N, C-alpha and C positions, 0 to 999 in steps of 0.2 A: 555531424553524426549524434547518432543517438547514444547517450549516456551510459556507461558500462554499468548491468544489472549481476545477479549471483541467481545463481542454483547451489542445493545441497546434493552432490550425489557422489555414492559410494563414499562415504564420509569426508569429500573434499569438498571445500568453497572454488566453487566454478565460476571464473568472469567472464562475459560476453559483452562483445564490442564491435556487433556484423560492420562490414562496409556498405555506402549507403542501398546497393542492389542487391548483396548476398541474404538469399534465399535457402530454404529446406534446414536440413537436421545443422546447427550452429558447434562448432567447434569453441571451445574457451580459448581464449586468449591468455589465459593467465589460470594456474591449480591453484592454491593452499590451503596447506592442512592443517587443522584446529589440533589444538593441546591435544596430548595424549589424555584418554580418558572423559575428553569434554565433549558433554552431548550437546551438539547446538540445536537453539531454538529459532532464531533469526540471525542474519546474516547481511550483511553489505560492503563494497568495498570502494576504494578511493579512485575519482577521475582518469589519476595516471597509474591505478593498476599497483602501486608503490605498498601497499598492505589492504587490509581485510578488516573488519572491526565486524563481532560476534558478540552474543548472548548462551547462556545458559541459564538452566533455573535461580544461579548462585553467583552470576558473575557477568561483566561484559568484560569482553576481553580483543586485543589487539596483537593480531600476527603480521609480521613480514610478510616480502614475496614470496620467501625463501621456510614459512614456515614457522619462524623462531618468535618466540612470545615477547613481544614486548612490554606489555602491562598488563594488569589484570586487576578489576575493581572491581572487588566484593561485592553482593548486594546484603548488608547484614540485618536482623542475626538468621542466620541461614537457615531457607525455609524445610522442613521436612512433607511440603506437601507433595507430591509427585505428580498431581492432575490439575486439571482446570485453569491455569494460570503462566503462560505466555509471555516475559520479556520481550518488549521487541527493540530494534535499535534502527538508524537511520540516520544517516551520513552527513551534513550540510552540505551544497553543492561545490564550496569551497574548499572540502573535504577539514575544515581545521574543529567543527563542531560535531559531537555525536548526542543526537539527541535518544534518549532510553525513556521507552515507559516502562513503568515497576508496578507489575498488579499486584500492589502488597495486602493486599485484602484476603485476596481468597488464597495467597503465599502464605497467608500466615501472621505476618509482619506488621499488623497493625489496622486498624479501621478503615484507611483509605491509601487508593490507590498515590502513587508519584512519578511526576514527570523531572527530570534530569537530564541538564547538558553535560556534558564532560572534555575537555578540553582532549583533543583526540592526538595529540603530539607526548603527551604524559599520562592520559589517565585520572587526573585531575575534573575532580565534579567542580564545575563553574557555577552554578548555581541548579536550584530544586525548588518545588513546588508541591502541595500537596492537592491532588482534583478530587471533588465530590463526586466519585462513583467507585464500585467495585466491579471491578472489569476481569475478565477472561485473558483479553489480548485488546491490540490498537492497532488502527491503518494509522500510518505516518507518513505525509508526502512533503518535501522541504521545497520549499519556493526557490525558484532557479535562482534569483539573484539577490533576494531581502536576508537572505540567512535566518527567514521563519518558517515555522513547520506549521504543520495541520493535522493535531494530532486525534480521531475518532477510538475513544473507546466501547467497545462494546461490553453490553452488561447481560444479555439474553435477552430473555424475555421482557425483562426493564424497559430492552430499546438500547440507544447509543450515544453519546456525548461529545461535541465536537468543538476543539477547543484550538487556537489561535497562540504560538507561542515565538516570543521572540528574546536573546540575550543586548543590555546594555550597561554602558559601564564596564570597568573590568581592564583585565590584562589584555598580554598578547593572544589568548584566544577567544577576545571576543564577549567573555562574558563578565558575571559580577553579580547583576541583578535580571530575575527571569519577569517580565510580563505576559502576562498571562490571561485571555479575555477567551470567555466562554460565551459560542452562538447561543440565539435563543429558542433551542430547541433540545426536545430527548428523543423523537423521534424520524431524526434524519441520518441516511449512512453517507459517510464519504465515499466518492467511488472514483473522482478525479481529479485533478491537478491539469491545468491547461499547461504545454509548452511555454505561454510567456509568461504565466504568473496572473495572467490579470481577472480568471474565473475557473471557479471549479466546479463539481458535479455532485450532486446526492442525490439519489434514492431514498422514498421515503419507508420507513421501517415496516409498513405494512403491504410493500411493493405494490401500490396503487399508482403512481407516478412520479417521475425525473424531474429536478429542478435545477438549471443555470443561475449559479449566484457570481455577483462582483467579490473580488479579492482586492482589499480585506476584510471590507465592510461586510458580506454574506447577504445584501441586498439581492431582491431577484430580481433576476430576467426573466424568465420563463417557466413557466413548467407543463409537462403532458402528461394528462395520463393514456392508460393503453386502448382508449376509443381512439386517439389520433393516430393511431397504428394502427387503424381497420381492424380491432380486435376486439372478442367479448370482456370486457371487465370481469366477470363474473367467472369469467372460466381461466382467463392467461392474465399474467401479472408480469410487473418490473422487477428483474432480476438486481442482487447486489453485485454486479459486475459490470464490466466494459469501462470506459471512460473516453478521455481524446484520444481519435485516431490519429490527428492533424489541427494542427491550429482551429482550423476552419469546420472539423467534421466529428462529431460522435461516436462513438460506436457503442448499439446500445443492444442488450439481449432481455428477449421475452419467452417466459415459459409457461407452462402451464402441464394440466393432465386433460385430455379427451376424454369425451363420453363413453363409458363402456361399448353404448351401439355401436360408435365409428370403426367399421371395421378396416377401413382403410388407409387408417393414422395407426401412428406409433401407439405405446402406450402414453409416453410423455412427449410435449409439444416443443422442440426450442429455434429460435429462429431470430437473424441477428441482422438491425437495422442499422445504417447513416441517416445522421441525422443532424441538421445544419445547427453548427453550435452557438453562430449567433444569434437565430432565426426562431429553431426549432420546425423550421420546414424538416418534415422526414420525407426523405431523400429515395427510400427502399429497403428492397431484401439486400444483406451483403453475405456470400457463399465462404464463410470463414475456417472451413476444413476441421471445427474442434466438436471432441464430443460431450460437449457442455459447455453450456455459458462461463463457468469459472476455470476451463479450460484455455480462456483466450482470455491475452493480457494484451491492448493496445499502446503502444512505445511513442505516441504523439508525432513522429515523422511519418505515417503514412503507412506504418505495417504494424503486425501483432504477431503474437505468439500463439503458440500453442503446443501442445504436450508430446511425446512419444514414446514410445514402450520402452525406448534408452536413456528415459528421462530428460537426456537432451533437449533443451526447447526447438521447436519450430518455427521459420520465419515465412510471413507470409509479406505481400507487398500487393495492397490494394492497385489494381490496373485500371 
């Protein structure tokens, strides 16, 4: 069964955990209310649905299933900036640690960003490290078994920086000291982590190719360019979207603008492909029913999500 995931709909943090064969518009299995006055930036939920954590521009907050606020960890000093910085949170697979990316430079709190690990039970900061970034937001993917997290900080036109972080020593929360490793790229965007945690997927910041890497070392397994899909790299590019459809299959999106004299095509070109995650063999197109590449989120169990007018996600199964 896929791990629960969240959406913010009508001011509530809705959690979803579909049954293996469930398709169509999903109904939430839990709905948690943020504290009054909070504007939620990012959100995550525990595997047992007993609590959720979310960020605002100035705090990390835990709320119980009934909406009761358990604790609040402020980001000090309070930022007066209201645009350009999006604090992110991700909960470890065992629910004990909340990883928080703080875009402190854009928030006006300092010259560099920070990655902080919090005890999910108490809100205590277990460990933190300065990052060599000035980012707007981050993609954080938690490893399914090791307790580590991959953190990709987006710096706009300056590219992206990918880190791997773990905790060692310390108390009951598993913390004490943060081990932080920066991968040797500033031009690759983190897209997905395999369900077994043995590989991860990146896309070139210039959108020329995709690469599968080993975890944790980051060694290249294979790289595919747009040519491998039989498309013109002058017109078509790899989107910063997609991921692992299942343990053996990638779901990759290509996008581009058609030539002005091509009257038979839409103004924008978008297609999704299945790719063998071990060999790089392109299996072919997949009809995903999404309105665009960023409307497409694979869950790693052979299914993927698209949006709906009501904002609750729609689940599709590969047949």
